[in-house]
N, C-alpha and C positions, 0 to 999 in steps of 0.2 A: 637462634637466626632467624630472621627475617626471610619472608618469602621472595622469590624472586619476582621481577614484574615479566608479567606475560607478552609474550614475543611479538603478539598483537597486538599490544598495546600502544605502541611505539606511534607519535602523531608525524604528520606529514603534511607539512605548512604549505599553504601555494596551490596545495592541490582545486583541480576545476572538477567541482560537487556535480555527477549528472543527479536530476533531483525528478520524479515521479512524482504524483501527487494521485491516489486512490477521492476521487471527486463522489461528494454528498449526491442522491439523486433526491433534490427538493420535494413535496408533495403540498396542495393544494389543503386547504380547512377543511372542505368537502372529500378529500381521500384520494383525487386524482394525482396523477405526476404532475409536478410543474415543471411544462417543457421550455417554456417560456427562460424560466429562473438556471434551470438545470443547462442548456444552449450559452446563455451568457457568462454561467459561472466554466464552461471549458472553453469558451472565449477566453477570458480575464487570466487562468490559469495558463495556454498558453503562451498568452500575450509578457506573462512575466517571465515565461522562461522554463516552465515546468511542462513536464510532458503529463496530460490529461491520463489518468485510469478508470477505464470506466466498466462497470460490471463489477464490481469487487465487492467484497462485505461492505465498504460506506458505501456502496451505491445497491444494499440489500439486496443481492444478487440469489440470494437462497428463498425468497419473498417473492420474486416476480416470474411472472406468467413469459414462454418463448416470445409471444408476440411483444409485450416490453423489451427484455433484450435485444430485440429486433431493433426495438424503436429508436432506444439505447446506443444501440452502435450507429444506425445511420444519421441518429441527428449527432453526434459528434464528427462523425467522418466531415458531415457538412460544415463544423464550423471549427474543424483547427485538423493541420497540416498530417502532425501526427500524435499515436494513440497505443496505447496499450487496453488489455482487457481481457477480464476472465472469461476464461474457456473452461466454464459450471456443469457439472451433472448432480443434476437433484436426483438421489438414491436414498435406501435406507440402510439399515445395519447391516439385514441380511444380504442387501444384494452385491454379486463379486464383479471387479473392475472391470466395466465395458469398454474395451481399446475403441468401439465403433462411435459408440455415443462422443467419449470423448473426439475425435476424429471429426465428427460433423460438426463439433463446436469450437477446436481448432481453425475447420475451414471458414465456419462462419466468422470469426472472428477476421481473418486475412481476407475475404471476400468485402471487408467495409475497407478492408486499410489499412487495419492494426494491428501489432503486434500481440499472440496471445500470450496469456499469462495461465499456466497449468493449472485452475483450482482444485482444491482438494477434495475430496469424497470420503465417504463412507466407503466404498469399495476398491479406490487409489489406497487410501492410508492403514487400508487393513494388511497389504502386501508386507511379504517380507522383506527385507532392505535390497536384497538383491535383486527380487522382481518389482520392487518400485522402482530402480535402475533402468530393468528392462522394459518396465511398459514404458519408459519415457523416449527409451530409444526408439520403441515400435512409433508412438504419436511421431517421433524426428523423421520416420521414411515419409508421409506424408507433409510438412510441414520443414519450412528452411530455416522458421527464424522464433523462439518459442522462448519465455520465461519459465522458468520453475517457481515452485512457491511451497514454503516449509508454515504451518499455517499450527501455533499452537494451542491447545486444548479449552485456554481460556478466551478464545473467541468464538470456537466454532467445537460442536461434541464431537467431533472426528479428525480435529486437531492433531496433529503428531509431528516431533521435532524428528527427523532418523540420527542415526549415528553417522559419525564423520566421514566411514570410508562409505556410506552410500552416497553422501554428496559431492565424494572426490569420483564416485561414477557419474554424476549429471555433470562433472567437470570434462568428462571424457567423451561427451555427446556434443559434436560442434555447430548440430543447431541449437543450442541450449547456450543463450548469451547471456544469462544471469540467472539468479534466483532469487527473492525474496524471504529473508530470514526473520520470524517473526516468534521467536520464545520469549521475547522480553525479557535477556537475558547475556549480560556484555559477553561474556566467555566464550558459549560455544561460536558468537560470531566474529570474537576475535581468532578461535580454533580456522575459522571459514576463511577469514582474511590470509591468513599464514600460509593454507593448503592451496588458495588462488592463488597469490604471490608466486609460491614453488612448482606450480603445475600450468595454470593457465594466467598469465598476465592481466589478458583483457578479458575475460567475466568479470562482470558485475556482480558483486555482492551487495542486495538490495536491502538494507536494513529496513526493516518493520517495526524496529523498536519506539514505539511512539513514548515507552519511560527513560529513553536515552539516545536522544537524537543527535547527540554530539560525537557518536558515533562515527560520524562524516569526518572527523579529526582525524580517524586512525585508517580510514581509508575506503571505510562503504561507500555506498551510495545510497540512496534511499527512493521506499515507492510507501510512502505512510499517506495515512487517515490523518493526523495531525493537521498537515501541509492543506486538508480541504478549508480548514478555518481562516486561515492568511495567509495563501499560494503567494501575496504580495510581499510579507514578512518575510518570507522562508527565503527566497529569491533575494532579498538584500542582503542575507545574514549569511547566501553561499558564495554572494557576491565576495563582500568583506573576507572571507577568507580565502580567497582566490586570489586577493589584491593584499593580502599579507596586513590586512587592517583586523588583528588577535583582537586586540579591547571591543573595536564594532560587533564583532563576532559571537564576542562574550554576550555581551550588552543583548545580545537580540535572541541569542541561541537560550539566556536564561529566564527571557521573556515567556518566549514560547514553549521551555520545560516547564515551568510553574504551568500554563495552557496544560501541556500533555500530561502532568499530573494529578489536575483535576479532573481532567475530563475526562480520562482512562483508569479509572478507579475501578475496582470490582463494584457491580457486573460489567465488567467492560466494554463489551457492547452500545450499554449507553452512551459512549462516546457520541455517537451518532446524533441521538438527539439535541445533545449538547452544541454541533458541527451545526444543524437547523438554529437551534436557540441564538446563537453565535451569527451567524450569517443573516438572519433576519434583523438582528441589531448593527448591523453593518450598514442596511437597506439592501442589500445583493438579493435575498429571498423574498416574499411577501409572508409566510406561514413557516412557523416548527413544527409541522405538524406531522409524527410520522406513520409508517402504515400500522397495520393492527398486525400484534405478534412482537414490534420490535420494543425495546427497553424504553421505557424515559426516565427522564431527569427532572427533581423537583424543581420548582419555577424559584427558589433559594438559590438556585446557581445563577441564576440572572447576575445581580447583582457583583459576584466576584466574575463573571463574564467582563461584564462591562466596564470596571475596574482595568482586566489585562490590555482589553482593547482599548483603552484609554493609556495606559503605559507604554504601549506597541503604538500609540499614535494615530491608530485606526478608526477610532473615534472621539468623537468631540468632547 
């Protein structure tokens, strides 16, 4: 007997997709932040119609000191009208969840006009499911709007995907307007879409599945690192879907997915160097340097990235 289709896999035509793009923080050959390149990328992402996301994994937030994170927020606020940003707490595996430190980070983001994304940490993701939900409830006391974040262990050592019942708990927090889901698997995201539709239809399920970016046809929105390579092409793809141009959507989505399959291979964090390589090929940044401690990709990737860029129509 054939398996029944997953109820969350239903296709939802002509929907308007909310797109958020986790922006790469570029560096110079000398190892300094390329602030001009970063500001320009924030502007072009917003101009394309995507919401910039900063101080996320794509922005090396785990490697940044407080002063640099603060400057990222200030620069972003100067160059776009709306953005989201990771509220990141740098802790160690043996540290307990720190409500006060998280509250300060949420305040920091909100103080610059952004919507905080509650970035995972050792302390937060060590909590049992009920305690994980309760921690978000406490954060909501001092913040009227934030985005949750499930991040798998393929991205960071403290990554964890919580049970569906814990996700239900997030839906019960009015200040939590959505949650990014980065398991890189379709089924748990489909589960979340079904639950969202039943419990809180206005809640955003932001896919972080760079290996299945077509999750948007099933009702997900997105907060992706892959979109930093080509926010213009992602925006065009999204318009095709909203306009009912399924052929145009499939064509662009297919090329973008090839890009995702290449760049999000193991080790997954290497996608950030691929992003720098691709943005340099596009002439959008001057260097593909990455900070110390970040995964590098081989130079052989440049030929494939160039071919994909030409097929997208963004490279000559």
